[in-house]
N, C-alpha and C positions, 0 to 999 in steps of 0.2 A: 298846439304844435309842440311845445316844450314837453307837455305831458306825454305825447306819443313818443317823443325822442327818449324820454326817461324810461318809458315802458320797454322800448326797443333795446336800450342800453342794458336794462336790468335782465332782459331775456338773454342777451348775448353773454353777459357775465354769468348768468345761471348755467348756460350751456357750457361755458369754459370751465366753470367750477365742477360741474358734473363730469366733464371730460377728464379733468385733472384727477378727480376722485377715482374715476374708472381706471385711469392709467396707473395711479398709485396702487389701487387694489390689485390690478393685474401684475404689477411689479412685485407687490407683496406676496401674491399667490405663487410667483415664480420662486420665491425664497421659502415658501411654506412647505419644505420637505422634512420628513422624518427620516433621519439618517442614522444608521447604526453600523457597527463593526461586527463581523461574524467570523469566528475562528472555527474551522472544521478540519477533518482529515479523511481522505479516501481510505476506506477499509475500517474506519472506526465504527463499531457496532452501534453506539449511541448516536453518532452523527447520522447514521442511516435513517434514524427515526425522525430527524429534524430537518435534514437538508432540503428535501422536496418542499416542505412547508415554508421554510424561511426563504428559499431562493426562487421558488416558482409560485407557490400559492399566495403567500402574503403580498408580494409586490403587485399581483393582479387584484387582490382584494382591497388593498389600500393604495389608491392611485398616486399618492405623494411619497410613498415609501422608497427609500434608496438603501440598498444593502451592499456594503463593501465587504466582500468575502476574501478571507485569507485561508487557503488550504495549505496545511503545514506538513503533511506526510509525503505526498508526491512532489510538491514544490518545496524542497528543503531550504531554499533561500528565504522562505517565509517563516520558518520555524523560530529563528531568533526573535522575531517580532512579538511572539507570544510572551517572551520574557520581558521585552521592553515595555509592552503595554501593561504587564503586571507591575513593573517598577513604577509606572506612572499612575495607574488606576487601581492597584491592589486587587486585580480581577481574578487572580489565581491561574492555575495551569490546567484545570479540567476542561476538556472539550466534549461536546460543542459549547462554545462560549459566545455570548452577545454582550457588547459594551455599548451603552447609550451615552453615559457621561460619568463623571467622578462618583456620583452617588448611586447610579443604577447600572448594574451588570448582573447577568444571570447565566448559570452554567448547568450542564446536565440535561439530558433529554426530557426527563419527567418535569423538571422545573420549567424549562422553556415551553414545552407543550401546554403546560397549565397556565402560564402567566403572560406569554408574549403578547397576545391580542389585547389584554387589559392594559399593559404598559403602553403599547402603541396608541391606543385610544385615549389614554390618560394624558400622554405627552402632546399629541396632536401635531406638535412641531418639535424637531430636535436637530440641533447642529451636529455636524460630523465630528466625532471625538478623534483628535489626531494624536500621534504617538508622543508628541512633546507635552501633552496635557492641555493644549489649546483646543478650542472648538470653532468651527467655521460653518456658515451657511453653505449648503451645497452649491448654490449659485455663485458664491465667491471662492470656492475651493479650486485650487490648481491640481487637477487629478494627476497630471504628469509628475508631480512631486511626491505622490504617495509612495511610501517605501515598499520594497519587495515587488511581488507580482500579484496584485489584487485582481479580482473580477468584480465588476460593479453591475448590479442587477436593478432593473426598474421595469415594472410591468412585464411585457414580453420581449424585453430587450436586454442586451448584455454588452459591456465593454470588457475586453481582456487585454491586460497590459503585457507586452512582449519586451519592451525596452523603454529607454528614456525619452525618445523623440515623439512629439505630438503637440497638437494645438488644443489646449485645455478647453477653451470656450467652444470650439467646434465640436469636440468630443461630447461635452455636456449637452449641447443642442441636439446632437444625434440621439442621445439617451432619453431626453425629456421633451424634445420638440415634436411638432406635428407633421410638417410637410417635409419629408426626407429629400425628395428630388430638389426642392427649392433650397434646402440647407446645403446640399452637395453641389449645387450649381457653381461651376468654376473651380471646384476643389479637386486636387489630384488624389485619386484613390485607386484601388485595384479590387475589382469584384472577384470574390473567391467562392469556392464550394464551402458552405458552412460546415464547421467542425462540430462533432458531438462534444458537449461539455460534460465531463464525468463528475458525478456526485457519488456519495456513498449509497450504494444500493441501486443506482439507475444512471442512465445517460440522458441528457437533455438535448433534443434536436431543435434546430432553428431552420426557418425557410430560406433566409437570405444572409449573406455575409460580405463584408468588405474589409480590406486591409488598408488602414489609413495611418501613415506614420508608423510608429511601432505599436499600434493597437489594432486589435480585431474588434469590429463592431458587427453584431448579429441581431437579427430581429425576425419576428413572425409577421405574416401578412403580405401585403402587396410589395413587389420588388421595385427596382429602379430602372429596369429595362436594359441593364448592361450584362452581357454574358460573362459568367465566371471564368477565370483562368487559373491554371495550376499554381500552387503556392507552397513553398517550403517554410514551415514554421520554425522560428528560432528555438534551438534545443534548450537554451538557458531559461526559456520561459516555462519549462516543465511540460510542454505539450509536444509529444514525440512526433517526428515527421511521419512515422508509420506505426500504426497500432500493432504491427507484426513484430517490431523490434524488441519490445519488452518481453513477450513470452519466450522468444528465442534465447534471450540472455538468461531468463529464469530457467529454462530447460537445460541450458549448458551448465549452470551452477548446480542444479539438482542432480544431473547425470554425473558430474565430476565428483560430487560428494558421495553418490551411491557407489561409484567405482572404488573410492577409497574404502568405504565400508565393506564392499564385496571381497576385496583382497586381504581383509583382516585375518591374520593367521589363527586367531582364537576361534573364529567361526568354522574354519576348516577343521581345527582340532576336535571340536565337539562332534561334528558330523562324522569324522573318521572313527572316533571312539564309538559312536552309535553303530556304524557299519561293521566294525570289528566285533562288537558284542553280538550282533545278529549272526555273523558267520560262525561264531562259537556255538550258538544254539542251533543253527540250521546250516551246517557246512554243505556247500554245493547247491543250496536252494536259492538260486539267483532271483527267482520270482518273488519270494518272500523278502529278499533283500531290497528289491526294487520297490515293493509296496511299503515297506517300513521306511525306506529313505524318503519316498514321496510324502508319506504321512507326516514325517518329522519336518520336512521342508515346508509343507503346507501350514503346519502349526506355527512355525516361525514366521512365515509370511503374514498369516492372519493376526498374530499377536503384535508384530512390529507395525503393521498397518494401524492397528488399534492404538498403540502407543503414539504413533505419529499424529493421529487425530487429537489425542489428549494434549500432546505438547503444543500443537498449533493453537488449540483452544486456549491453553494457558497463556501463550504469548498474546493472543488477541485480547484477552481479559486485561492483561497488564497494560497493553497499549491503550485500551479504552479508558483506563483509570488515570493514566499519566501521559504527557506529551512525549512518549518514548520512541515513537517510530523513527524520528529523524536521526537519532543516534543509535538505533538498534543495529543497523548494518555495520557501523563502526565497531560496536562491541562484538558482534558475531565474527567480523573480520579478525579482531584481536584473538578471539577464541580459536579460530581456524589457524592462525599463525602459531599459537601455543601447541596445538595438536600436531601441526606440521613439523615443528622443531623437535618434539618428543619422538616422532617417528624417525626423523633423520638421525637423531641421537641413538636410536636403537640400531640403526645401520652402522654407525660409527663405533658404538660400544654397546653391544647387545646385552640386555639383562632380561631374562624371562619373567613374565608377570608384572611388567611395569604398568602402573595404573594409568589408564587412558589409552594404552596401545594394545594391551593383552589382558587376558583374564588373570586376576591376581592369583598367586600360588595357593593361598589358603582356601580359595573356592574350588579348586580343581578336584580334590578328593570327594567333595560333596557332589559334584557333577558326575564323577565316575560312579559313585554309589547309586545315584538316581538312574543313570543310563543302564547300569548293569542289570536292572530288573526288566528291561524291555524284551519282549518275545513276539510281539504282534504289531501290526499297523496301528490298531487302536491304542495300544500302550505307547507306541512311538509318538502319536499325536498328543496324548496327554502329557507325556514327558517333555515334549517340545514346548508346551505351555509354561512349564516350570523352568526349563533350561533358559528360556529367553531372559528371565530375571537375572541369571548368572552371566549371561552374555552382555547385558547392558553396560557394565563398567568398562568394557573394552570396545564397544561399538556405538555407544550413545553420543560421543563427541560429534562426528559428522552429521548424525541424525538431528541433534539439537540445532545445529547451524542450518540444516535444510528446513527444519520446521519453522525456524525464525524467519527465513526468507519467504516461505509460503504464507506465513501468518498475515502478511500485508494484503492478501487477497481473500475473497470470500471462501467459505468452506467447500462449496460445490466446485469452484474453480480448482481447488487444491486436490481433489480426489484423483483425477487422472495422473497428476504429477507424483502424488504420493504412491499410487499403484506402480508407476514406472520406477520410482526409487526402489521399492521393495522387490520388484521383479529383477532389477539389476543386482540387488543385494544377494538374492538367492540363486542367481544364474550360475555362479561357479559351483555351488552345491549340486544343482541339477546336472551339470556337466560331469561332476565326479560320480554321482550315482549312476548316470547313464553309461559312463565308461566302464565302471565296475560290472554293471549288469550285462553289458555286451561282451565282457571278457577282454576288453582292450587294455584294461589296467587292473592290477590287484590293489587292494586297500593298502598293503604294505608299500607298494610302489608310490602311491600318492602321498602316503605319510612320509616316506623317505624324501620325496621331492620337496615337500613342504619344509622339512627340517633343513635341507640343503640351501633353500632359497629364502628362508624366513627373513634374513636381513635385507635382501633385495626387495622383498615385498614391502617391508617398512620404508625403504628408500623411495619406491614409486609412490606409495601412499603419502609420504611426507612431502615430496616435491609438489604433488597435485594440490594437496590441501593448503600448503604454505603459499603457493602461487595464487590460489583463489583468495586466501585471506588478505594478502597484500593488495590484490586488485580491489577487493571490497573496501578496504580501508582508504584507498586512494580514489574511490568512486569510479573506477574504470569499468565495473560490471554491476 
């Protein structure tokens, strides 16, 4: 009897021991997450090569991987965090950047693509590296205390921070838990239409979404049976309420800068000199004047469009090498203010050939000499190619600002806006040529009007570009 009792007791103890061991193992597996910090930027060319892999592919490939993403170009509130992490981890400023711990951080698309899987498999488990230098298991991490506006990725799920309010434990369960309806039972939340999460080079779509506290939680797969309702996303989170708002603002800025460039007196002066030369060679031949004028304007349009592509590419390369985008608009706004003040000063105290507002005086004889040789549309086109180089000192200011604004987007997105800019730029030239061809105006009349109103043209250009510069510096546009 005693022997049977001892056997029964031993069996019970063994079961209890195995149960405890299983519970401990399960608890340990909950903590067995590989957590990393990922800095990226929308529009960064190198980030476009790593974003999809780091944020989509690897979290599905490694079931315990947690990626805390900080986007620093569109979400300017995140930009200072790159400097703070560097102060703590000496991780540098090149993006894309991945921080595992004090000893391990990798940056640059080539290095990341080559080494990331090996590091993840070697670590197997990694605590979340925090901005103060400490590290915490993801299971113990208070995600609501994470600075800035992170996005947290795990498998096919994402948490997006909009503000400070939220239940950290509940949010973590949603991210890594299994039964979402059970987790959300009795919890106050709002079902929403899932938003597209923008990466460099692509957008990520999700099947389901909810707003819970100041966080958006989105996931793929089975929903929770609650119909979505409309939602306005907090603008300070860097997620615009409407994807239409951003292009409109960009269109307004580009159009304003193009208008400033279009009413630049030095562009008028070169065109009028060209038309006068043609009339000397072919007096009364308005058809030849029309063809020469259009050829000259076409040449300027083509060359300036090409210059625009080159300048945009230059800005994109600079931004890919340094975390420049978050202060780029401030610098461009400052440059716009300088050009605005110079133009307004030309209204107050006009001086021909001021650098930045008109063609310098020492260049004008060279331009006249080149233009004086034009006798045909073909010659006008070729001359236009060379003349654009002389026009650059007095027209490049607004164009550089416009190119800087466009550089935050992909090159294909920029082409329509760049075409629009240059169309607005040459529009006054087209009007002048058309008016002279139709006999509505003489070249001398247009030239006389330009001289009488040159100060007013500077004033209009100065007010527009100064206002835009101040708005850019204040973050209003």
